[in-house]
Every structure is written in C-alpha cells, then in structure tokens.
C-alpha positions as CSV (number, residue, x, y, z in Angstrom):
1,M,114.7,101.3,96.1
2,G,111.8,102.6,94.1
3,S,110.9,102.3,90.4
4,E,113.5,102.9,87.7
5,S,113.3,104.5,84.3
6,F,115.5,104.2,81.2
7,E,117.5,107.2,80.1
8,L,120.2,108.1,77.5
9,M,122.8,110.5,78.9
10,W,124.2,111.3,75.4
11,P,121.3,110.9,72.9
12,W,122.9,113.2,70.4
13,V,125.3,110.4,69.5
14,F,122.5,109.0,67.2
15,V,123.2,111.9,64.7
16,L,126.0,109.6,63.5
17,L,123.5,106.9,62.5
18,P,123.8,107.7,58.7
19,L,127.6,107.9,58.8
20,P,128.3,104.5,57.1
21,L,126.0,105.4,54.2
22,L,127.7,108.7,53.7
23,V,131.1,107.0,53.6
24,Y,129.8,104.3,51.2
25,F,128.3,106.7,48.7
26,F,130.6,109.7,48.9
27,I,134.1,108.3,49.6
28,P,135.5,106.3,46.7
29,A,137.0,102.9,47.3
30,A,140.8,102.6,47.2
31,K,142.2,101.4,43.8
32,S,144.9,98.7,43.7
33,G,147.9,99.0,41.4
34,N,148.3,97.0,38.2
35,D,151.9,96.1,38.6
36,D,152.0,92.6,40.3
37,A,155.1,91.6,42.2
38,L,154.5,87.9,41.5
39,W,153.1,86.0,38.6
40,T,150.7,83.3,39.6
41,P,149.3,80.9,37.0
42,F,146.0,80.6,38.7
43,F,145.7,84.3,39.7
44,D,142.9,85.1,37.3
45,R,140.8,82.2,38.7
46,L,141.6,83.3,42.3
47,S,140.7,86.9,41.6
48,N,137.4,85.8,40.0
49,H,136.7,83.6,43.0
50,H,137.2,86.4,45.5
51,A,135.2,88.8,43.3
52,D,132.3,86.3,43.3
53,Q,132.5,86.1,47.1
54,A,132.6,89.9,47.5
55,S,129.7,90.2,45.1
56,A,127.7,87.6,47.0
57,S,128.4,89.2,50.3
58,Q,127.3,92.7,49.0
59,S,124.1,91.3,47.6
60,N,123.2,89.4,50.8
61,P,120.6,91.5,52.6
62,F,121.0,89.5,55.8
63,M,124.7,90.5,56.0
64,W,123.7,94.2,55.5
65,L,121.1,93.8,58.3
66,L,123.8,92.4,60.7
67,L,126.2,95.2,59.9
68,A,123.4,97.8,60.4
69,L,122.5,96.2,63.7
70,I,126.1,96.2,64.9
71,W,126.4,99.9,64.1
72,L,123.2,100.7,66.0
73,T,124.3,98.8,69.1
74,V,127.7,100.6,69.1
75,L,125.9,103.9,68.9
76,L,123.5,102.8,71.7
77,A,126.5,101.9,73.9
78,A,128.1,105.3,73.1
79,S,125.0,107.1,74.2
80,R,125.5,105.8,77.7
81,P,122.2,104.2,78.5
82,H,121.3,104.1,82.2
83,M,118.5,102.9,84.5
84,V,117.7,105.9,86.8
85,S,115.8,105.5,90.1
86,D,113.2,107.9,91.4
87,E,114.5,110.9,93.3
88,M,115.5,109.9,96.8
89,Q,115.8,112.2,99.8
90,I,118.5,112.3,102.4
91,P,118.6,114.4,105.5
92,S,120.9,117.3,105.8
93,Q,122.1,116.1,109.2
94,T,122.0,112.6,110.8
95,R,122.3,111.5,114.3
96,D,124.3,108.5,115.4
97,I,122.2,106.7,118.0
98,L,123.4,103.6,119.8
99,L,120.9,101.4,121.7
100,A,122.4,99.6,124.7
101,V,120.1,96.9,125.8
102,D,120.4,94.9,129.0
103,I,120.1,91.1,128.3
104,S,121.1,89.9,131.8
105,G,119.2,87.2,133.6
106,S,116.9,89.7,135.4
107,M,115.4,90.8,132.1
108,D,113.5,87.5,132.0
109,E,111.2,88.6,134.8
110,A,107.6,88.7,133.6
111,D,106.4,91.7,135.7
112,M,105.4,93.9,132.8
113,R,102.0,94.1,131.1
114,Y,101.3,94.7,127.4
115,Q,97.8,94.7,126.0
116,N,96.5,93.2,129.3
117,T,98.9,90.3,129.2
118,A,101.9,89.6,131.5
119,I,105.1,89.9,129.5
120,R,108.8,89.6,130.2
121,R,110.9,92.8,130.4
122,I,113.0,91.9,127.4
123,D,109.9,91.1,125.3
124,L,108.4,94.5,126.1
125,V,111.6,96.2,125.2
126,K,111.7,94.4,121.9
127,Q,108.1,95.2,121.1
128,L,108.2,99.0,121.8
129,L,111.8,99.6,120.9
130,G,111.1,98.1,117.4
131,D,108.4,100.8,116.9
132,F,110.9,103.5,118.0
133,I,113.5,102.2,115.5
134,E,111.1,102.4,112.6
135,R,110.4,106.1,113.3
136,R,114.1,107.0,113.1
137,Q,114.3,107.1,109.3
138,G,117.3,109.3,108.4
139,D,119.4,108.4,111.5
140,R,122.2,105.9,111.9
141,L,121.4,103.3,114.5
142,G,123.5,100.7,116.2
143,L,122.9,98.0,118.8
144,I,125.0,97.1,121.8
145,V,123.9,94.3,124.2
146,F,125.3,93.6,127.6
147,G,125.2,91.3,130.5
148,T,128.4,90.2,132.3
149,K,130.1,91.3,129.0
150,A,129.2,94.0,126.5
151,F,129.1,93.3,122.8
152,L,128.6,95.4,119.6
153,H,125.7,93.4,118.1
154,A,125.1,95.7,115.1
155,P,127.3,98.6,114.0
156,L,125.9,102.1,113.2
157,T,123.9,101.9,109.9
158,F,121.0,103.4,108.0
159,D,119.6,99.9,107.6
160,L,117.0,100.1,110.3
161,K,115.3,96.9,109.1
162,T,118.4,94.9,110.0
163,I,118.6,96.6,113.4
164,S,115.0,95.6,114.1
165,Q,115.7,92.1,113.1
166,Y,118.8,91.8,115.3
167,L,116.7,93.2,118.2
168,D,114.0,90.6,117.7
169,E,116.6,87.8,117.6
170,L,118.1,88.7,121.0
171,E,118.3,85.9,123.6
172,L,118.9,86.3,127.3
173,G,122.0,84.8,128.9
174,Y,124.6,84.6,126.1
175,A,126.2,87.8,127.4
176,G,126.1,86.5,131.0
177,K,123.7,86.9,133.8
178,D,125.2,90.0,135.6
179,T,125.0,93.6,134.5
180,A,128.1,95.5,133.2
181,I,126.7,99.0,132.7
182,G,130.1,100.6,132.8
183,D,131.5,98.3,130.1
184,A,128.4,99.0,127.9
185,L,129.0,102.7,128.2
186,G,132.7,102.3,127.4
187,L,132.0,100.3,124.3
188,S,129.3,102.8,123.2
189,I,131.7,105.7,123.6
190,K,134.4,103.8,121.6
191,T,131.9,103.1,118.8
192,L,130.5,106.6,118.6
193,R,134.0,108.1,118.8
194,K,134.7,106.7,115.3
195,R,131.9,108.8,113.7
196,P,132.4,112.4,112.7
197,S,128.9,113.4,113.6
198,E,128.5,116.1,116.2
199,Q,125.3,114.5,117.5
200,R,126.1,111.3,119.3
201,I,123.4,109.8,121.3
202,L,123.2,106.7,123.5
203,I,120.0,105.2,124.8
204,L,120.7,102.8,127.7
205,L,118.0,100.4,128.8
206,T,118.6,98.3,132.0
207,D,116.7,96.9,135.0
208,G,119.7,96.5,137.3
209,S,122.8,98.1,138.7
210,N,126.5,97.9,137.7
211,T,127.4,94.4,139.1
212,A,130.1,93.4,136.6
213,G,132.8,94.6,134.2
214,T,136.0,96.6,134.6
215,I,134.7,100.2,134.1
216,D,132.9,102.2,136.7
217,A,129.6,103.5,135.3
218,L,130.1,107.1,136.5
219,E,133.7,107.3,135.2
220,A,132.3,106.1,131.9
221,A,129.7,108.9,132.0
222,N,132.6,111.4,132.4
223,M,134.3,110.0,129.3
224,A,131.0,110.2,127.4
225,H,130.6,113.9,128.3
226,A,134.2,114.6,127.1
227,D,133.4,112.9,123.8
228,N,130.1,114.9,123.4
229,V,128.0,111.7,123.8
230,K,124.5,112.4,125.3
231,I,123.1,109.5,127.3
232,Y,119.4,108.9,127.9
233,T,119.0,106.2,130.6
234,I,115.8,104.1,131.0
235,G,115.1,102.0,134.1
236,I,113.0,99.0,133.3
237,G,110.8,97.0,135.7
238,S,107.7,97.3,137.9
239,D,107.6,98.1,141.6
240,G,104.9,95.5,142.1
241,Q,105.1,91.9,143.4
242,S,106.9,89.3,141.4
243,N,104.8,87.3,139.0
244,S,106.6,84.1,139.9
245,V,104.9,81.6,142.3
246,F,107.9,81.9,144.7
247,G,107.7,85.7,144.7
248,Q,104.0,85.8,145.3
249,L,104.3,83.2,148.1
250,F,106.9,85.2,150.1
251,N,105.7,88.7,148.9
252,I,108.9,89.5,147.1
253,T,108.9,92.7,145.1
254,R,110.8,93.4,142.0
255,G,112.5,96.6,141.0
256,S,114.6,97.1,144.1
257,E,117.8,96.1,142.3
258,L,117.5,99.0,139.9
259,D,120.1,101.6,140.7
260,E,118.2,104.7,139.8
261,V,120.6,107.0,141.6
262,S,123.5,106.0,139.2
263,L,121.3,106.1,136.1
264,K,120.1,109.6,137.0
265,E,123.7,110.7,137.5
266,I,124.9,109.2,134.2
267,A,122.1,111.1,132.4
268,K,122.9,114.3,134.3
269,R,126.6,114.3,133.6
270,T,126.1,113.8,129.8
271,N,123.2,116.4,129.5
272,G,120.7,113.6,128.9
273,Q,117.7,112.5,130.9
274,Y,116.6,109.6,133.1
275,F,113.3,107.8,132.6
276,R,111.5,105.2,134.6
277,A,109.4,102.6,132.8
278,K,107.2,100.6,135.1
279,N,104.8,99.4,132.3
280,S,104.2,99.5,128.6
281,D,102.4,102.8,128.6
282,E,105.3,104.5,130.3
283,L,107.9,103.0,128.0
284,E,106.0,104.0,124.9
285,S,105.6,107.5,126.3
286,I,109.4,107.6,126.9
287,Y,110.1,106.7,123.2
288,Q,107.7,109.4,122.0
289,L,109.4,111.9,124.3
290,L,112.7,110.9,122.8
291,D,111.3,111.6,119.4
292,E,110.5,115.1,120.5
293,L,113.9,115.6,122.3
294,E,115.9,114.3,119.3
295,P,113.7,115.0,116.3
296,V,114.6,113.4,112.9
297,E,115.9,116.1,110.5
298,H,113.7,116.7,107.4
299,A,115.2,115.7,104.1
300,R,116.8,118.5,102.2
301,H,119.1,116.9,99.7
302,S,118.0,114.6,96.8
303,F,119.8,112.2,94.5
304,K,119.1,109.6,91.9
305,L,120.8,106.2,91.7
306,Q,122.1,105.4,88.2
307,R,122.9,101.9,86.9
308,S,124.9,101.8,83.6
309,L,123.8,99.5,80.8
310,S,126.4,100.3,78.2
311,H,128.1,97.0,78.5
312,Y,125.0,95.1,77.3
313,P,124.9,96.6,73.7
314,L,128.7,96.4,73.5
315,L,128.6,92.7,74.3
316,F,125.8,92.1,71.8
317,A,127.9,94.0,69.0
318,M,130.9,91.8,69.8
319,L,128.9,88.6,69.6
320,L,127.6,89.7,66.1
321,L,131.1,90.6,64.9
322,S,132.4,87.2,66.1
323,A,129.6,85.5,64.3
324,I,130.4,87.3,61.0
325,A,134.1,86.5,61.5
326,L,133.5,82.9,62.0
327,F,131.1,82.8,59.0
328,Y,133.9,84.1,56.7
329,L,136.5,81.9,58.3
330,F,134.6,78.7,57.6
331,R,133.5,79.9,54.2
332,G,137.1,80.7,53.3
333,R,138.3,77.3,54.3
334,A,135.6,75.6,52.3
335,S,136.5,77.7,49.3
336,K,140.2,76.9,49.7
337,T,139.4,73.1,49.8
338,H,137.2,73.5,46.7
339,M,140.1,75.3,44.8
340,N,142.6,72.6,45.8
341,K,140.3,70.0,44.4
342,E,140.0,71.8,41.1
343,A,143.7,72.4,40.8
344,S,144.4,68.7,41.3
C-alpha cells in the first residue's frame, strides 16, 4: 500500500466547539429549595466545606484545561478521523490463471541452457516463469504441482509475490517421480470451477507423458472444455544429448519421453495452444506470446483504503475523565477523614 493522508469525514462537527461556553454563560444554574427535609447539626459546616471545594475547582485553571481537552477529543472522535491511502486502481476484469508445474524426477535433467550455462529444467522454469508472474498484475494466479500425485500448492490470489515465492521454493520428488498429467488437469478444473470468472486459463508445463494418476489426460481435456477452461500446454526439454556422463557415453538423447501428441490434443480441445520449449530463448518467447494472447486488462476502477482513527481520541477522553473522577474520589475521602477528626 502506498502513502496515507489524514482526513476528517465530518469536519463540520467542530462548529460545536463553543457549546460548553454558551451553556455556561447563557443557561442559569438550577436553584435548590430552601426547605430541608432533615436537620443536621453540622450542615452549615458541611455546606461551607463543599462550597470551598467547588470554588477551588472552578478557580483551578488546570481542571478547566482538562475539561476543554476532553471536549476537544470528543469532537475529534465525532468528526470521524481516517487515514486514507492514495488512489488505487483495479482492473475491470480479471483472469483466473492456474500454473500447473511438473516436478517429477525427469525435471532434474540439466539439458537446458540459460546465459550460456547448463541448467536443470525445473530451474529454468522457475527463472522464466517468475518473470511471467510479475507481469500478470491484475490477474488471479494459482500454483498446482504434480508428479505421481497432483497438489494445489497455492490457491488463486492477487498476491503474485507469494506465488513467486512458492515457485522458488519448489523441490523435486516430494510429489513423486512419475507424471500424472490427467490428475493435474482434473485438480485444475476443480479449482477453477469455484471461481465465477468467465476467463479461466490453465498453463501446463511438463517434460513427460501421462504415466500415473487415475484420470486420462484427454478425458480431462474434454471436462476442461465443458467448464470453459482454456489450456496452454508447454513441452519442456531439449532434443539434444543428455548432459550426464552416462548419457554422453552411450549417446542417449533426451526429450523422447515427451508426449507432444497428447499435449497438442489437450490444447486443441480446449481452444488453447501447444508450445515447445527446447531452450531458454524459446521458453521466454512463449511467455511473451502468452502475454499477447491473454493481455492484462487495463485498470478502470479506483478506490481508496480507509482506516478509522476515532477510537484513539475516544480512549484518550475516557482516560482523562477517569483521572478526574479518581482525583475527586480521593480528595473526597481525604476531606471526609478531616471532617471526622474535627467532629471528634
């Protein structure tokens, strides 16, 4: 949240500031009757004592200052003071975008290159997908991870910083070493179905084929189409030789386990697109193309956050009143003790 400014919602309340003085000078004090119900031998002395106390209180400038301060704080509370933030913009429409990231064992393969350095598939996804997330200001994003099982790692939220943090903290293996694409699609559909938005988007990143789970990937694609979920599928992994010593020794190539046929069909059935990312440049180009295909809506509505402060002056006024009450209480007890001593 940006900077805040202090505002009074009802500043006209302060026209009541001279009200106590008007009452004091223009409304006469009530007069007590002269017929006493009881005759008290020491009544004259008691009356004189209370008169002296009242006179002392009225002539005490500190007491008048406290009363004036109490009245001022009460008026301040009644004027509804607020801290108001700068104007904030919200988009007229938002997209619900789920990111389904493959964290199976094969994503540990270091066959990708980023800035002339060999890098694991999952690390490249983290690096470039993080940049994509930052550009989605105004959309709700969520994160699903899948291996042998699929899990909702972060629900749909406008808090893109948290989504990026969860993405950076991903570790391979804890969802299993296989690839349950169908289960990931099913969980994504279930999550997006709860949202009222008409623009539901799933971005699926995987380097394999559907080798685990209970839901067939193409059947899940049909369900996604029925629920108006558009799926963009991204195949990760190079077609070159494995970077491992074993792979180079026996000329084993990577990328053959990627089921491009199914990924293309999933995208086709949901009116999405399939992309192939063999290196960092291609993956970055895919994210930029997704920005063009699903542009962020420009902000059209504005609002200001308000934080009420009325309770602070009210609390201060109550503390001052309590202090005055305690002062008179202890002073009255001391006077009573003094009178008892004189009577004895």
